[in-house]
OpenMM code with the backbone's topology and positions (N, CA, C; nanometers):
from openmm import Vec3, app, unit

residues = "MET LEU ASP SER LYS VAL LYS ALA LEU LYS SER LYS CYS LYS ASP PRO THR LYS PHE LYS ASP LYS GLU ILE ASP ARG ASP SER LYS LEU GLU ALA LEU HIS GLN LYS TRP LEU GLU LEU THR GLU LYS GLU ALA GLN ALA LYS LEU HIS SER GLU ILE PHE HIS LEU LYS LEU GLN HIS ALA CYS LYS LEU ASN GLU LYS ILE GLU ASN VAL CYS THR TRP LYS ARG VAL SER LYS GLU ARG ILE SER LEU ASP LYS LYS SER LEU LYS LYS ASP LYS GLU GLU ILE TYR GLN LYS PHE GLN VAL PRO GLN PRO GLN SER PRO ARG ARG ARG MET ILE SER GLY ARG PRO TYR SER PHE GLY".split()
positions = [
    Vec3(0.0878, -0.1612, 0.0081),
    Vec3(-0.0169, -0.0148, 0.0205),
    Vec3(0.0728, 0.1225, -0.0059),
    Vec3(0.1804, 0.1237, 0.1049),
    Vec3(0.2754, 0.2532, 0.1122),
    Vec3(0.3575, 0.2417, -0.0498),
    Vec3(0.4039, 0.1762, -0.1160),
    Vec3(0.4769, 0.1113, -0.1849),
    Vec3(0.4040, 0.1742, -0.3368),
    Vec3(0.2831, 0.1500, -0.3153),
    Vec3(0.1799, 0.2148, -0.4745),
    Vec3(0.1516, 0.3887, -0.4290),
    Vec3(0.1290, 0.4269, -0.3075),
    Vec3(0.1516, 0.5739, -0.3052),
    Vec3(0.3029, 0.5924, -0.3369),
    Vec3(0.4154, 0.5956, -0.3050),
    Vec3(0.5660, 0.6479, -0.3376),
    Vec3(0.5508, 0.5992, -0.4874),
    Vec3(0.5162, 0.5013, -0.5697),
    Vec3(0.4910, 0.4905, -0.6986),
    Vec3(0.3981, 0.6108, -0.7706),
    Vec3(0.3081, 0.6128, -0.7187),
    Vec3(0.2084, 0.7328, -0.7521),
    Vec3(0.2731, 0.8903, -0.7955),
    Vec3(0.3434, 0.8826, -0.6768),
    Vec3(0.3936, 1.0058, -0.6528),
    Vec3(0.5226, 1.0503, -0.7113),
    Vec3(0.6117, 0.8648, -0.7321),
    Vec3(0.7172, 0.9578, -0.8347),
    Vec3(0.6701, 0.9446, -0.9810),
    Vec3(0.5209, 0.8985, -1.0145),
    Vec3(0.4651, 0.9614, -1.1563),
    Vec3(0.4584, 1.0726, -1.1927),
    Vec3(0.4026, 1.1262, -1.0865),
    Vec3(0.3685, 1.2730, -1.0911),
    Vec3(0.4956, 1.3782, -1.1108),
    Vec3(0.6039, 1.3111, -1.0451),
    Vec3(0.7032, 1.4184, -1.0867),
    Vec3(0.7623, 1.4213, -1.1986),
    Vec3(0.8570, 1.5164, -1.2516),
    Vec3(0.8826, 1.5149, -1.3825),
    Vec3(1.0452, 1.4588, -1.3938),
    Vec3(1.0640, 1.4450, -1.5113),
    Vec3(1.1693, 1.3682, -1.5401),
    Vec3(1.2952, 1.4142, -1.4859),
    Vec3(1.3797, 1.3574, -1.3796),
    Vec3(1.4876, 1.4669, -1.3353),
    Vec3(1.6108, 1.5079, -1.4424),
    Vec3(1.6208, 1.3978, -1.5223),
    Vec3(1.7086, 1.4749, -1.6493),
    Vec3(1.6971, 1.5609, -1.6992),
    Vec3(1.5504, 1.5799, -1.6724),
    Vec3(1.5364, 1.7116, -1.7714),
    Vec3(1.5660, 1.8263, -1.7089),
    Vec3(1.6001, 1.8629, -1.5761),
    Vec3(1.6244, 1.9447, -1.4806),
    Vec3(1.7553, 2.0407, -1.5302),
    Vec3(1.7476, 2.1305, -1.5675),
    Vec3(1.8678, 2.2387, -1.5695),
    Vec3(1.9652, 2.2282, -1.4031),
    Vec3(2.0694, 2.3053, -1.4551),
    Vec3(2.1630, 2.3361, -1.3403),
    Vec3(2.1046, 2.4017, -1.2434),
    Vec3(1.9914, 2.4963, -1.2705),
    Vec3(1.9840, 2.6349, -1.1807),
    Vec3(1.8461, 2.5712, -1.0694),
    Vec3(1.8395, 2.6430, -0.9528),
    Vec3(1.7686, 2.5841, -0.9069),
    Vec3(1.5812, 2.6182, -0.9939),
    Vec3(1.4913, 2.4990, -0.9354),
    Vec3(1.3704, 2.4783, -0.9736),
    Vec3(1.3036, 2.5765, -0.8793),
    Vec3(1.1641, 2.6514, -0.9538),
    Vec3(1.1122, 2.7644, -0.9066),
    Vec3(1.0201, 2.6454, -0.8089),
    Vec3(0.9902, 2.7484, -0.6773),
    Vec3(0.8934, 2.7314, -0.5788),
    Vec3(0.7566, 2.7174, -0.6240),
    Vec3(0.6669, 2.6562, -0.5888),
    Vec3(0.5573, 2.6441, -0.6240),
    Vec3(0.4562, 2.5592, -0.5058),
    Vec3(0.3300, 2.6367, -0.4763),
    Vec3(0.2421, 2.5838, -0.3831),
    Vec3(0.2405, 2.3948, -0.4472),
    Vec3(0.2563, 2.3466, -0.5331),
    Vec3(0.2031, 2.2396, -0.5853),
    Vec3(0.3693, 2.1444, -0.5088),
    Vec3(0.4782, 2.2312, -0.5629),
    Vec3(0.5948, 2.1459, -0.5620),
    Vec3(0.5958, 2.1375, -0.4400),
    Vec3(0.5889, 2.2309, -0.3390),
    Vec3(0.6340, 2.2185, -0.1759),
    Vec3(0.5000, 2.0799, -0.1350),
    Vec3(0.3909, 2.1056, -0.1676),
    Vec3(0.3048, 1.9695, -0.1298),
    Vec3(0.3285, 1.8572, -0.1561),
    Vec3(0.4030, 1.8708, -0.2880),
    Vec3(0.4659, 1.7252, -0.3352),
    Vec3(0.5580, 1.6808, -0.2297),
    Vec3(0.6556, 1.7768, -0.2001),
    Vec3(0.7739, 1.7708, -0.1258),
    Vec3(0.7662, 1.7257, 0.0036),
    Vec3(0.5963, 1.7787, 0.0397),
    Vec3(0.5795, 1.7603, 0.2286),
    Vec3(0.5228, 1.6173, 0.1958),
    Vec3(0.4602, 1.5518, 0.1060),
    Vec3(0.3604, 1.4805, 0.0495),
    Vec3(0.4652, 1.2957, 0.1010),
    Vec3(0.6128, 1.3570, 0.0270),
    Vec3(0.7088, 1.2507, 0.0158),
    Vec3(0.7872, 1.2479, 0.1491),
    Vec3(0.7844, 1.3947, 0.2008),
    Vec3(0.8611, 1.3706, 0.3586),
    Vec3(0.7716, 1.2434, 0.4407),
    Vec3(0.6462, 1.3304, 0.4293),
    Vec3(0.5494, 1.2272, 0.5199),
    Vec3(0.5706, 1.0543, 0.4654),
    Vec3(0.5534, 1.0590, 0.4033),
    Vec3(0.5569, 0.9350, 0.3259),
    Vec3(0.6997, 0.8456, 0.3676),
    Vec3(0.8006, 0.8872, 0.3561),
    Vec3(0.9340, 0.8610, 0.3930),
    Vec3(0.9641, 0.8527, 0.5664),
    Vec3(0.8809, 0.8655, 0.6131),
    Vec3(0.8839, 0.9345, 0.7672),
    Vec3(0.8158, 0.7829, 0.8184),
    Vec3(0.6792, 0.7486, 0.7207),
    Vec3(0.6130, 0.6469, 0.7465),
    Vec3(0.6741, 0.5068, 0.7182),
    Vec3(0.7482, 0.5217, 0.6015),
    Vec3(0.8668, 0.4051, 0.5529),
    Vec3(0.8888, 0.3840, 0.6626),
    Vec3(0.9849, 0.4518, 0.7326),
    Vec3(1.1322, 0.4676, 0.8070),
    Vec3(1.0313, 0.3378, 0.9430),
    Vec3(0.9320, 0.4374, 1.0218),
    Vec3(0.8686, 0.3729, 1.0989),
    Vec3(0.7863, 0.2417, 1.1056),
    Vec3(0.7456, 0.2325, 0.9198),
    Vec3(0.7080, 0.0814, 0.9180),
    Vec3(0.8548, -0.0291, 0.9255),
    Vec3(0.9651, 0.0010, 0.8838),
    Vec3(1.1033, -0.0615, 0.8905),
    Vec3(1.1129, -0.0702, 1.0406),
    Vec3(1.0941, -0.0014, 1.1078),
    Vec3(1.1530, -0.0145, 1.2921),
    Vec3(1.0881, -0.0961, 1.3101),
    Vec3(0.9344, -0.0677, 1.3000),
    Vec3(0.8117, -0.1459, 1.3798),
    Vec3(0.8517, -0.3207, 1.3562),
    Vec3(0.8797, -0.3643, 1.1945),
    Vec3(0.8960, -0.4897, 1.1043),
    Vec3(1.0213, -0.4925, 1.1875),
    Vec3(1.1395, -0.4555, 1.2264),
    Vec3(1.2843, -0.5022, 1.2652),
    Vec3(1.2100, -0.5363, 1.4536),
    Vec3(1.1488, -0.4189, 1.5577),
    Vec3(1.0902, -0.4886, 1.6467),
    Vec3(1.0533, -0.5834, 1.6673),
    Vec3(0.9405, -0.6382, 1.5880),
    Vec3(0.8521, -0.7346, 1.5834),
    Vec3(0.9488, -0.8935, 1.5731),
    Vec3(1.0773, -0.8625, 1.4363),
    Vec3(1.1326, -0.9639, 1.4522),
    Vec3(1.2384, -1.0114, 1.5274),
    Vec3(1.2184, -0.8771, 1.6090),
    Vec3(1.4068, -0.9562, 1.7297),
    Vec3(1.2375, -0.9981, 1.8241),
    Vec3(1.0925, -0.9576, 1.8378),
    Vec3(1.0049, -1.0232, 1.9532),
    Vec3(1.0169, -1.1366, 1.8934),
    Vec3(1.0100, -1.1729, 1.7792),
    Vec3(0.9800, -1.3137, 1.7206),
    Vec3(1.1072, -1.3931, 1.7690),
    Vec3(1.2169, -1.3594, 1.7653),
    Vec3(1.3079, -1.4129, 1.7796),
    Vec3(1.3726, -1.4525, 1.9469),
    Vec3(1.2922, -1.3826, 2.0295),
    Vec3(1.2951, -1.3715, 2.1479),
    Vec3(1.1722, -1.5133, 2.2015),
    Vec3(1.1140, -1.4775, 2.1099),
    Vec3(0.9784, -1.6033, 2.1332),
    Vec3(1.0213, -1.7060, 2.1213),
    Vec3(1.1162, -1.7435, 1.9911),
    Vec3(1.1681, -1.8579, 1.9808),
    Vec3(1.2518, -1.9349, 2.0824),
    Vec3(1.3317, -1.8448, 2.1847),
    Vec3(1.4172, -1.8952, 2.2899),
    Vec3(1.5008, -2.0045, 2.2695),
    Vec3(1.4673, -2.1269, 2.2973),
    Vec3(1.5545, -2.2476, 2.3077),
    Vec3(1.4861, -2.3285, 2.1987),
    Vec3(1.4031, -2.3142, 2.1135),
    Vec3(1.3645, -2.3615, 2.0015),
    Vec3(1.4099, -2.4185, 1.9200),
    Vec3(1.4125, -2.4982, 1.7976),
    Vec3(1.4956, -2.5225, 1.7182),
    Vec3(1.4984, -2.4170, 1.5565),
    Vec3(1.3673, -2.3487, 1.5611),
    Vec3(1.3183, -2.2917, 1.4472),
    Vec3(1.1957, -2.2360, 1.4688),
    Vec3(1.1714, -2.0662, 1.4072),
    Vec3(1.0713, -2.0185, 1.3285),
    Vec3(1.0540, -1.9839, 1.1915),
    Vec3(1.0155, -2.0457, 1.1057),
    Vec3(1.0466, -2.0706, 1.0196),
    Vec3(1.0815, -1.9221, 0.9128),
    Vec3(1.1998, -1.8703, 0.8393),
    Vec3(1.2273, -1.7278, 0.8125),
    Vec3(1.2610, -1.6473, 0.9504),
    Vec3(1.2587, -1.6965, 1.0552),
    Vec3(1.3156, -1.5836, 1.1788),
    Vec3(1.4122, -1.6707, 1.2405),
    Vec3(1.3977, -1.7818, 1.3131),
    Vec3(1.4874, -1.8161, 1.4074),
    Vec3(1.5667, -1.9588, 1.2853),
    Vec3(1.6414, -1.9693, 1.2632),
    Vec3(1.7111, -2.0862, 1.1896),
    Vec3(1.8577, -2.1501, 1.2504),
    Vec3(1.8999, -2.1226, 1.4005),
    Vec3(1.9693, -2.1777, 1.4179),
    Vec3(1.9212, -2.2614, 1.5755),
    Vec3(2.0118, -2.3411, 1.6388),
    Vec3(1.9944, -2.3925, 1.7380),
    Vec3(2.0516, -2.3369, 1.8376),
    Vec3(1.9741, -2.2902, 1.9691),
    Vec3(2.0455, -2.2380, 2.0614),
    Vec3(2.0386, -2.3085, 2.1671),
    Vec3(2.2087, -2.3201, 2.2508),
    Vec3(2.1916, -2.4211, 2.3522),
    Vec3(2.2814, -2.3260, 2.4615),
    Vec3(2.1668, -2.3278, 2.5695),
    Vec3(2.2448, -2.2335, 2.7024),
    Vec3(2.4077, -2.2792, 2.7322),
    Vec3(2.4834, -2.2048, 2.7563),
    Vec3(2.6137, -2.2273, 2.8505),
    Vec3(2.6426, -2.1270, 2.9388),
    Vec3(2.6979, -2.2238, 3.0403),
    Vec3(2.7351, -2.1443, 3.1774),
    Vec3(2.9252, -2.1152, 3.1899),
    Vec3(2.9296, -2.0228, 3.1803),
    Vec3(3.0795, -2.0074, 3.1674),
    Vec3(3.1216, -1.9488, 3.3307),
    Vec3(3.2354, -2.0194, 3.3503),
    Vec3(3.3266, -2.0017, 3.4827),
    Vec3(3.4379, -1.9427, 3.4649),
    Vec3(3.4586, -1.8425, 3.4971),
    Vec3(3.6075, -1.8250, 3.4870),
    Vec3(3.7090, -1.8269, 3.6478),
    Vec3(3.8056, -1.8083, 3.6442),
    Vec3(3.8795, -1.8242, 3.7602),
    Vec3(3.9323, -1.6957, 3.8149),
    Vec3(3.9134, -1.6443, 3.9642),
    Vec3(3.9520, -1.5050, 3.9891),
    Vec3(4.0861, -1.5472, 4.0267),
    Vec3(4.1929, -1.5242, 3.9441),
    Vec3(4.3027, -1.5215, 4.0104),
    Vec3(4.3789, -1.4065, 4.0956),
    Vec3(4.3526, -1.3240, 4.0773),
    Vec3(4.3894, -1.1940, 4.1846),
    Vec3(4.3278, -1.2177, 4.3006),
    Vec3(4.2129, -1.2909, 4.3289),
    Vec3(4.1736, -1.3465, 4.4390),
    Vec3(4.1858, -1.4364, 4.5049),
    Vec3(4.2561, -1.5278, 4.4031),
    Vec3(4.3210, -1.6832, 4.4371),
    Vec3(4.4765, -1.6555, 4.5143),
    Vec3(4.5020, -1.5458, 4.4159),
    Vec3(4.6897, -1.5134, 4.4745),
    Vec3(4.7306, -1.4438, 4.5708),
    Vec3(4.5626, -1.3696, 4.5901),
    Vec3(4.5889, -1.2952, 4.7479),
    Vec3(4.5188, -1.4022, 4.8730),
    Vec3(4.4028, -1.4907, 4.8420),
    Vec3(4.3350, -1.5276, 4.9498),
    Vec3(4.4743, -1.6888, 4.9871),
    Vec3(4.4774, -1.7395, 4.8370),
    Vec3(4.5657, -1.8743, 4.8838),
    Vec3(4.6525, -1.8399, 4.7718),
    Vec3(4.8015, -1.8043, 4.8151),
    Vec3(4.8848, -1.7621, 4.7481),
    Vec3(4.9787, -1.9208, 4.7095),
    Vec3(4.9887, -1.9748, 4.8345),
    Vec3(5.0565, -2.1105, 4.8243),
    Vec3(4.9922, -2.1988, 4.7007),
    Vec3(4.8606, -2.2078, 4.7033),
    Vec3(4.7848, -2.2981, 4.6067),
    Vec3(4.8003, -2.2381, 4.4578),
    Vec3(4.8181, -2.1129, 4.4868),
    Vec3(4.8489, -1.9927, 4.3610),
    Vec3(4.9536, -2.0856, 4.2965),
    Vec3(5.0841, -2.0793, 4.3663),
    Vec3(5.2121, -2.0782, 4.3063),
    Vec3(5.2279, -2.2209, 4.2924),
    Vec3(5.1593, -2.3206, 4.3706),
    Vec3(5.1988, -2.4671, 4.3765),
    Vec3(5.1433, -2.4920, 4.1962),
    Vec3(5.0073, -2.4453, 4.1245),
    Vec3(5.0125, -2.4802, 4.0277),
    Vec3(5.0304, -2.3818, 3.9234),
    Vec3(5.1226, -2.3267, 3.9042),
    Vec3(5.1867, -2.2265, 3.7947),
    Vec3(5.2688, -2.3295, 3.7370),
    Vec3(5.2334, -2.3269, 3.6094),
    Vec3(5.3034, -2.3580, 3.5031),
    Vec3(5.3920, -2.2549, 3.4283),
    Vec3(5.4918, -2.2701, 3.4313),
    Vec3(5.6179, -2.1949, 3.3052),
    Vec3(5.5720, -2.2344, 3.1711),
    Vec3(5.5476, -2.1227, 3.0984),
    Vec3(5.5197, -2.1055, 2.9335),
    Vec3(5.6270, -2.0757, 2.9008),
    Vec3(5.6358, -2.1682, 2.7640),
    Vec3(5.7746, -2.1324, 2.6863),
    Vec3(5.7656, -1.9883, 2.6362),
    Vec3(5.9116, -1.9513, 2.5896),
    Vec3(5.9250, -1.8166, 2.5335),
    Vec3(5.8803, -1.8439, 2.4097),
    Vec3(5.8669, -1.6955, 2.3525),
    Vec3(5.8104, -1.7246, 2.2210),
    Vec3(5.8894, -1.6050, 2.1767),
    Vec3(5.9245, -1.6025, 2.0232),
    Vec3(6.0648, -1.4983, 2.0192),
    Vec3(5.9098, -1.3903, 1.9313),
    Vec3(6.0115, -1.2543, 1.9991),
    Vec3(5.9360, -1.0847, 1.9787),
    Vec3(5.9716, -1.0539, 1.8514),
    Vec3(5.8584, -0.9980, 1.7764),
    Vec3(5.9587, -0.9218, 1.6883),
    Vec3(5.9175, -0.7878, 1.6991),
    Vec3(6.0396, -0.6842, 1.6860),
    Vec3(5.9969, -0.5111, 1.6967),
    Vec3(5.9905, -0.4893, 1.5669),
    Vec3(5.9342, -0.3866, 1.5276),
    Vec3(5.9523, -0.3168, 1.4312),
    Vec3(5.9764, -0.1646, 1.4510),
    Vec3(6.1227, -0.1777, 1.3532),
    Vec3(6.1574, -0.0053, 1.3629),
    Vec3(6.0791, 0.0900, 1.2841),
    Vec3(5.9967, 0.2001, 1.3634),
    Vec3(5.9180, 0.2724, 1.2684),
    Vec3(6.0281, 0.3599, 1.1941),
    Vec3(6.0094, 0.4231, 1.0857),
    Vec3(6.0848, 0.4945, 0.9891),
    Vec3(6.1752, 0.4349, 0.9430),
    Vec3(6.2241, 0.3323, 0.8842),
    Vec3(6.2880, 0.2567, 0.8814),
    Vec3(6.3011, 0.2445, 0.7305),
    Vec3(6.3972, 0.2991, 0.6308),
    Vec3(6.4159, 0.3227, 0.4952),
    Vec3(6.3868, 0.1715, 0.4536),
    Vec3(6.3000, 0.1344, 0.3267),
    Vec3(6.3347, -0.0014, 0.2623),
    Vec3(6.3494, 0.0773, 0.1485),
    Vec3(6.4376, -0.0419, 0.0729),
    Vec3(6.5056, -0.0061, -0.0921),
    Vec3(6.3811, -0.1224, -0.1644),
    Vec3(6.3669, -0.0332, -0.2775),
    Vec3(6.2465, -0.1053, -0.3771),
    Vec3(6.3025, -0.1315, -0.4599),
    Vec3(6.4418, -0.1499, -0.4909),
    Vec3(6.4970, -0.1707, -0.6216),
    Vec3(6.6019, -0.1860, -0.6554),
] * unit.nanometer
topology = app.Topology()
chain = topology.addChain("A")
for resn in residues:
    res = topology.addResidue(resn, chain)
    for name in ("N", "CA", "C"):
        topology.addAtom(name, app.Element.getBySymbol(name[0]), res)
């Protein structure tokens, strides 16, 4: 419906390639047409926003289900992640912290020298 209104308004417009480099004289007809275009583009933006909101609500409604056609297409699995608070462990149980320290092999480091000239030829 909105698309047909936009097409109807476009058909009323002059061919933009026929305009010259000077400004177009404003008249009430042109201003009304511009106002209508502004209103329609605002409605179009609102419709897109509402569409995105409803799409997100549908995805949320899908929860852990496998799919809703054209909305949720992947399997969701809840994962609980646990991390170790190393700082607190070291502070409260330093003996245990030290006991389980594992030395890491050294890795080579590369140092870039900024502004070094390179010969190209």
